[in-house]
C-alpha positions as a Markdown table, in Angstrom:
| # | Residue | x | y | z |
|---|---|---|---|---|
| 1 | Met | -56.9 | -11.6 | 84.2 |
| 2 | Ser | -56.9 | -10.7 | 87.6 |
| 3 | Val | -58.3 | -7.4 | 89.6 |
| 4 | Phe | -55.0 | -6.5 | 90.4 |
| 5 | Glu | -54.0 | -6.3 | 86.5 |
| 6 | Ala | -56.8 | -4.7 | 85.2 |
| 7 | Ile | -56.2 | -2.2 | 88.0 |
| 8 | Val | -52.9 | -1.6 | 87.2 |
| 9 | Leu | -53.7 | -1.1 | 83.3 |
| 10 | Gly | -56.8 | 0.8 | 84.0 |
| 11 | Ile | -54.0 | 3.3 | 85.6 |
| 12 | Val | -51.8 | 3.5 | 82.7 |
| 13 | Gln | -54.7 | 4.2 | 80.5 |
| 14 | Gly | -56.4 | 7.1 | 82.6 |
| 15 | Leu | -52.6 | 8.7 | 83.0 |
| 16 | Gly | -51.6 | 7.8 | 79.1 |
| 17 | Glu | -55.1 | 9.0 | 77.6 |
| 18 | Phe | -54.6 | 12.7 | 78.8 |
| 19 | Leu | -50.8 | 12.7 | 79.3 |
| 20 | Pro | -49.1 | 13.3 | 75.8 |
| 21 | Ile | -47.6 | 10.1 | 76.4 |
| 22 | Ser | -49.9 | 7.5 | 74.3 |
| 23 | Ser | -52.1 | 5.3 | 76.5 |
| 24 | Ser | -52.0 | 2.3 | 73.9 |
| 25 | Gly | -48.3 | 2.5 | 73.6 |
| 26 | His | -48.3 | 2.0 | 77.4 |
| 27 | Leu | -50.8 | -0.4 | 77.4 |
| 28 | Glu | -49.1 | -2.7 | 75.0 |
| 29 | Leu | -45.6 | -1.7 | 77.0 |
| 30 | Ala | -47.3 | -2.8 | 80.2 |
| 31 | Arg | -48.4 | -6.3 | 78.8 |
| 32 | Trp | -45.0 | -6.7 | 77.5 |
| 33 | Ala | -43.2 | -6.1 | 80.3 |
| 34 | Phe | -45.3 | -8.1 | 82.6 |
| 35 | Gly | -46.3 | -10.9 | 80.2 |
| 36 | Trp | -50.1 | -10.1 | 80.9 |
| 37 | Gln | -51.6 | -11.0 | 77.3 |
| 38 | Phe | -54.8 | -12.3 | 76.6 |
| 39 | Glu | -55.6 | -15.5 | 75.1 |
| 40 | Asp | -58.3 | -13.9 | 73.2 |
| 41 | Ala | -57.6 | -11.0 | 71.3 |
| 42 | Asp | -61.3 | -10.3 | 71.0 |
| 43 | Leu | -61.7 | -10.0 | 74.8 |
| 44 | Glu | -58.2 | -8.0 | 74.9 |
| 45 | Gly | -59.7 | -5.3 | 72.7 |
| 46 | Ser | -63.1 | -5.4 | 74.5 |
| 47 | Phe | -60.9 | -4.6 | 77.8 |
| 48 | Asp | -59.2 | -1.6 | 75.9 |
| 49 | Val | -62.6 | -0.2 | 74.8 |
| 50 | Ala | -64.1 | -0.7 | 78.4 |
| 51 | Val | -60.7 | 1.8 | 80.1 |
| 52 | His | -61.1 | 4.1 | 77.2 |
| 53 | Leu | -65.1 | 4.3 | 78.0 |
| 54 | Gly | -63.8 | 4.9 | 81.9 |
| 55 | Thr | -61.4 | 8.0 | 80.6 |
| 56 | Leu | -64.5 | 9.2 | 78.6 |
| 57 | Val | -66.4 | 9.3 | 82.1 |
| 58 | Ala | -63.1 | 11.5 | 83.3 |
| 59 | Val | -62.9 | 13.9 | 80.4 |
| 60 | Leu | -67.2 | 14.5 | 80.7 |
| 61 | Ile | -66.4 | 15.2 | 84.3 |
| 62 | Tyr | -63.7 | 17.5 | 84.3 |
| 63 | Phe | -65.0 | 19.5 | 81.4 |
| 64 | Arg | -68.7 | 19.2 | 82.2 |
| 65 | Ala | -69.1 | 23.0 | 81.9 |
| 66 | Asp | -67.6 | 23.2 | 78.4 |
| 67 | Val | -69.6 | 20.2 | 77.3 |
| 68 | Leu | -73.3 | 21.5 | 78.5 |
| 69 | Arg | -72.3 | 24.8 | 77.3 |
| 70 | Tyr | -71.4 | 23.4 | 73.5 |
| 71 | Ala | -73.9 | 20.7 | 73.6 |
| 72 | Lys | -76.8 | 23.5 | 74.5 |
| 73 | Ala | -75.3 | 25.3 | 71.6 |
| 74 | Gly | -75.2 | 23.0 | 68.9 |
| 75 | Leu | -78.2 | 21.5 | 69.8 |
| 76 | Gly | -80.0 | 24.7 | 70.0 |
| 77 | Trp | -78.5 | 25.9 | 66.8 |
| 78 | Leu | -80.5 | 22.5 | 64.9 |
| 79 | Phe | -83.8 | 24.6 | 66.1 |
| 80 | Thr | -83.0 | 28.1 | 65.1 |
| 81 | Arg | -80.7 | 27.4 | 62.1 |
| 82 | Glu | -79.6 | 31.3 | 62.9 |
| 83 | Arg | -76.7 | 32.6 | 60.5 |
| 84 | Pro | -73.8 | 33.4 | 61.4 |
| 85 | Leu | -73.0 | 31.1 | 64.0 |
| 86 | Asp | -72.1 | 32.2 | 67.0 |
| 87 | Glu | -69.3 | 31.1 | 68.8 |
| 88 | Asp | -70.5 | 28.3 | 71.0 |
| 89 | Gln | -72.3 | 26.8 | 68.0 |
| 90 | Arg | -69.6 | 27.1 | 65.8 |
| 91 | Val | -66.7 | 25.2 | 68.3 |
| 92 | Ser | -69.5 | 22.8 | 69.3 |
| 93 | Trp | -70.0 | 21.6 | 65.4 |
| 94 | Leu | -66.2 | 21.7 | 64.8 |
| 95 | Leu | -65.4 | 19.4 | 67.8 |
| 96 | Leu | -67.4 | 17.0 | 65.9 |
| 97 | Ala | -65.8 | 17.4 | 62.5 |
| 98 | Ser | -62.2 | 17.1 | 63.7 |
| 99 | Met | -63.5 | 13.6 | 64.6 |
| 100 | Ile | -63.7 | 12.8 | 60.9 |
| 101 | Pro | -59.9 | 12.2 | 59.8 |
| 102 | Ala | -59.6 | 9.5 | 62.8 |
| 103 | Ser | -63.3 | 7.6 | 62.1 |
| 104 | Ile | -62.2 | 7.5 | 58.4 |
| 105 | Ser | -58.8 | 6.2 | 59.1 |
| 106 | Gly | -59.8 | 3.5 | 62.4 |
| 107 | Val | -62.1 | 2.0 | 60.0 |
| 108 | Leu | -60.2 | 1.8 | 56.5 |
| 109 | Leu | -56.9 | 0.9 | 58.6 |
| 110 | Glu | -58.1 | -0.9 | 61.8 |
| 111 | Glu | -56.3 | -4.4 | 60.2 |
| 112 | Phe | -52.8 | -2.8 | 59.3 |
| 113 | Leu | -52.3 | -0.8 | 62.7 |
| 114 | Ser | -49.3 | -2.3 | 64.5 |
| 115 | Thr | -49.9 | -3.1 | 68.3 |
| 116 | Asp | -47.3 | -5.8 | 69.1 |
| 117 | Arg | -44.2 | -4.3 | 67.4 |
| 118 | Ile | -42.7 | -2.9 | 70.5 |
| 119 | Trp | -39.7 | -1.2 | 68.5 |
| 120 | Leu | -42.2 | 0.8 | 66.4 |
| 121 | Ile | -43.9 | 1.9 | 69.6 |
| 122 | Ala | -40.5 | 3.1 | 71.4 |
| 123 | Leu | -39.6 | 4.5 | 68.1 |
| 124 | Ala | -43.0 | 6.4 | 68.0 |
| 125 | Leu | -42.6 | 7.5 | 71.6 |
| 126 | Ile | -39.2 | 9.1 | 70.9 |
| 127 | Phe | -40.1 | 11.0 | 67.6 |
| 128 | Gly | -43.4 | 11.9 | 68.6 |
| 129 | Gly | -42.0 | 13.7 | 72.0 |
| 130 | Leu | -39.2 | 15.2 | 69.8 |
| 131 | Val | -42.4 | 17.1 | 67.5 |
| 132 | Leu | -43.8 | 18.2 | 70.9 |
| 133 | Leu | -40.8 | 19.9 | 72.0 |
| 134 | Trp | -40.3 | 21.6 | 68.3 |
| 135 | Ala | -44.3 | 22.7 | 68.5 |
| 136 | Asp | -44.5 | 23.6 | 72.3 |
| 137 | Arg | -41.2 | 26.2 | 71.5 |
| 138 | Arg | -43.1 | 28.0 | 69.5 |
| 139 | Ser | -45.4 | 30.9 | 70.7 |
| 140 | Gly | -48.7 | 30.6 | 70.6 |
| 141 | Thr | -51.5 | 33.1 | 72.2 |
| 142 | Arg | -54.8 | 31.8 | 70.0 |
| 143 | Pro | -57.7 | 30.9 | 72.4 |
| 144 | Val | -60.4 | 28.5 | 72.0 |
| 145 | Gly | -62.4 | 30.8 | 70.3 |
| 146 | Asp | -60.2 | 31.0 | 67.1 |
| 147 | Phe | -61.0 | 27.3 | 66.6 |
| 148 | Ser | -61.7 | 26.9 | 62.7 |
| 149 | Leu | -62.4 | 24.4 | 60.3 |
| 150 | Arg | -58.9 | 24.2 | 59.2 |
| 151 | Asp | -57.7 | 23.8 | 62.6 |
| 152 | Ala | -60.2 | 21.1 | 63.7 |
| 153 | Leu | -59.2 | 19.2 | 60.5 |
| 154 | Ser | -55.6 | 19.7 | 61.4 |
| 155 | Met | -56.0 | 18.6 | 64.8 |
| 156 | Gly | -58.1 | 15.6 | 63.5 |
| 157 | Ile | -55.5 | 14.0 | 61.0 |
| 158 | Gly | -53.1 | 14.5 | 64.1 |
| 159 | Gln | -55.8 | 12.4 | 66.0 |
| 160 | Ala | -55.8 | 10.1 | 63.3 |
| 161 | Leu | -52.2 | 9.5 | 63.6 |
| 162 | Ala | -52.3 | 8.5 | 67.4 |
| 163 | Leu | -54.0 | 5.5 | 65.9 |
| 164 | Gln | -50.4 | 4.1 | 66.0 |
| 165 | Pro | -49.7 | 2.9 | 68.9 |
| 166 | Gly | -46.8 | 5.4 | 70.9 |
| 167 | Val | -47.7 | 8.3 | 69.0 |
| 168 | Ser | -50.6 | 9.6 | 71.7 |
| 169 | Arg | -53.9 | 11.0 | 70.6 |
| 170 | Ser | -53.4 | 13.9 | 73.2 |
| 171 | Gly | -49.7 | 14.8 | 72.2 |
| 172 | Ala | -50.3 | 14.6 | 68.3 |
| 173 | Thr | -53.6 | 16.8 | 68.7 |
| 174 | Ile | -51.5 | 19.1 | 71.2 |
| 175 | Thr | -48.6 | 19.3 | 69.1 |
| 176 | Val | -50.6 | 20.2 | 66.0 |
| 177 | Gly | -52.7 | 22.9 | 68.4 |
| 178 | Arg | -49.5 | 24.7 | 69.4 |
| 179 | Ala | -48.1 | 24.5 | 65.6 |
| 180 | Leu | -51.0 | 26.2 | 64.6 |
| 181 | Gly | -50.4 | 29.4 | 67.1 |
| 182 | Phe | -52.6 | 28.2 | 70.2 |
| 183 | Ser | -51.9 | 28.8 | 73.7 |
| 184 | Arg | -50.6 | 25.6 | 75.7 |
| 185 | Asp | -53.8 | 26.0 | 77.9 |
| 186 | Ala | -56.1 | 26.6 | 74.2 |
| 187 | Ala | -54.5 | 23.7 | 72.6 |
| 188 | Ala | -54.9 | 21.0 | 75.8 |
| 189 | Arg | -58.5 | 21.9 | 76.3 |
| 190 | Ile | -59.3 | 21.7 | 72.7 |
| 191 | Ala | -57.2 | 18.0 | 72.5 |
| 192 | Phe | -59.2 | 17.0 | 75.9 |
| 193 | Leu | -62.6 | 18.0 | 74.1 |
| 194 | Met | -61.7 | 16.6 | 70.9 |
| 195 | Ser | -61.2 | 13.4 | 72.7 |
| 196 | Ile | -65.1 | 13.0 | 73.9 |
| 197 | Pro | -66.5 | 12.2 | 70.1 |
| 198 | Ile | -63.9 | 10.0 | 69.2 |
| 199 | Ile | -63.6 | 8.2 | 72.3 |
| 200 | Ala | -67.6 | 7.8 | 72.4 |
| 201 | Gly | -67.7 | 6.8 | 68.6 |
| 202 | Ala | -65.2 | 4.4 | 69.1 |
| 203 | Gly | -66.8 | 2.6 | 72.5 |
| 204 | Leu | -70.0 | 2.3 | 70.7 |
| 205 | Tyr | -68.3 | 1.2 | 67.1 |
| 206 | Lys | -66.4 | -1.7 | 69.0 |
| 207 | Gly | -68.2 | -2.1 | 71.7 |
| 208 | Leu | -71.4 | -3.3 | 69.7 |
| 209 | Gly | -71.5 | -6.9 | 70.5 |
| 210 | Ala | -68.9 | -7.2 | 72.3 |
| 211 | Ser | -69.5 | -10.4 | 74.9 |
| 212 | Ile | -67.7 | -10.4 | 78.2 |
| 213 | Pro | -67.3 | -13.8 | 80.2 |
| 214 | Ser | -69.1 | -13.2 | 83.5 |
| 215 | Asp | -65.6 | -14.1 | 85.3 |
| 216 | Phe | -64.5 | -11.1 | 83.9 |
| 217 | Val | -67.0 | -8.4 | 84.7 |
| 218 | Val | -65.4 | -7.5 | 87.7 |
| 219 | Pro | -61.8 | -6.9 | 86.3 |
| 220 | Phe | -63.6 | -5.1 | 83.7 |
| 221 | Leu | -65.3 | -2.8 | 86.0 |
| 222 | Ala | -61.9 | -2.2 | 88.2 |
| 223 | Gly | -59.9 | -1.4 | 84.8 |
| 224 | Met | -62.8 | 1.0 | 84.0 |
| 225 | Ala | -62.9 | 3.0 | 87.5 |
| 226 | Ser | -59.0 | 3.0 | 88.0 |
| 227 | Ala | -59.0 | 4.7 | 84.5 |
| 228 | Ala | -61.7 | 6.8 | 85.5 |
| 229 | Ile | -60.1 | 8.1 | 88.4 |
| 230 | Thr | -56.5 | 8.5 | 86.8 |
| 231 | Gly | -57.7 | 10.3 | 83.8 |
| 232 | Tyr | -59.3 | 13.1 | 86.0 |
| 233 | Ile | -55.9 | 13.2 | 88.1 |
| 234 | Ala | -54.0 | 13.5 | 84.6 |
| 235 | Ile | -56.3 | 16.3 | 83.0 |
| 236 | Trp | -56.2 | 18.1 | 86.5 |
| 237 | Gly | -52.4 | 17.7 | 86.8 |
| 238 | Thr | -51.9 | 18.6 | 83.1 |
| 239 | Met | -53.8 | 21.5 | 82.9 |
| 240 | Arg | -52.4 | 23.1 | 86.0 |
| 241 | Leu | -48.8 | 22.1 | 84.9 |
| 242 | Ile | -49.1 | 23.7 | 81.4 |
| 243 | Arg | -49.9 | 27.0 | 82.6 |
| 244 | Thr | -46.5 | 27.5 | 84.2 |
| 245 | Lys | -44.5 | 25.3 | 82.6 |
| 246 | Ser | -43.9 | 23.6 | 79.0 |
| 247 | Phe | -44.3 | 20.2 | 78.0 |
| 248 | Thr | -40.9 | 19.6 | 78.3 |
| 249 | Pro | -41.0 | 17.2 | 81.3 |
| 250 | Phe | -43.3 | 14.7 | 79.1 |
| 251 | Val | -41.0 | 15.1 | 76.0 |
| 252 | Ile | -38.1 | 13.9 | 78.4 |
| 253 | Tyr | -40.4 | 10.9 | 79.5 |
| 254 | Arg | -41.0 | 9.6 | 76.3 |
| 255 | Val | -37.7 | 9.6 | 74.9 |
| 256 | Val | -35.8 | 8.2 | 78.0 |
| 257 | Ile | -38.8 | 5.3 | 77.7 |
| 258 | Gly | -38.5 | 5.1 | 74.2 |
| 259 | Val | -34.6 | 4.5 | 74.5 |
| 260 | Val | -35.0 | 2.5 | 77.3 |
| 261 | Val | -37.3 | -0.3 | 75.8 |
| 262 | Leu | -34.9 | 0.1 | 72.3 |
| 263 | Ile | -32.0 | -1.2 | 74.7 |
| 264 | Ala | -34.1 | -3.9 | 76.3 |
| 265 | Leu | -35.1 | -5.2 | 73.1 |
| 266 | Ala | -31.6 | -5.2 | 71.7 |
| 267 | Ala | -30.7 | -6.9 | 74.8 |
| 268 | Gly | -33.2 | -9.3 | 73.9 |
| 269 | Ala | -35.5 | -8.8 | 76.5 |
């Protein structure tokens, strides 16, 4: 892997993680389109973990005020055990609870998740986009403070479905959030905050024991840096866009890319 390839894939990961278009799906599509395949599947998995950790840095920096507030509230409750929980304490623990469905699914279904069926990724992009369009057209004004255990588990299930490349973690969680009546801003904010424990947990789970050859260290670092920078830009852009616009541009993009890939496959690409 060259530094250039690592940077391009890092950009794909950074944009795809927080725009509702599927980072894992686009990573596979980029590798398929350009022929950038690792000979070592474990090394490819390690690179994917590395660029995901880059996006973790992005979301931690962008939402640093929220992260500090909820971390302080959640940890503070451990020492006081006051009842009932205040809003920040409740949200902090529910954000952790939201990772349960994806964590269980990721461990149990890791061997069955499709990463090399390009046609399935294309269909997931199209179908996921259409469902997002349906959910986004529903009215919703619920704020982040309304986040409940039912919401956490429901959006967590959406996050678990996104283990299939092409579905999109942010897209699925935002879709469920909008279907549950959250405003666009609240649904996106919750979805991005939910990504923190699941990305950190997956990085720890998959990163333990990973071995990176010395000649891959620089490309890995380049990929992580480009993922962090573009991830931050993607969060900033998404949060600004949805305050005045809908998710329709992302829906159109998903459907167009999915159709183009299916046509390319049918043509023998």
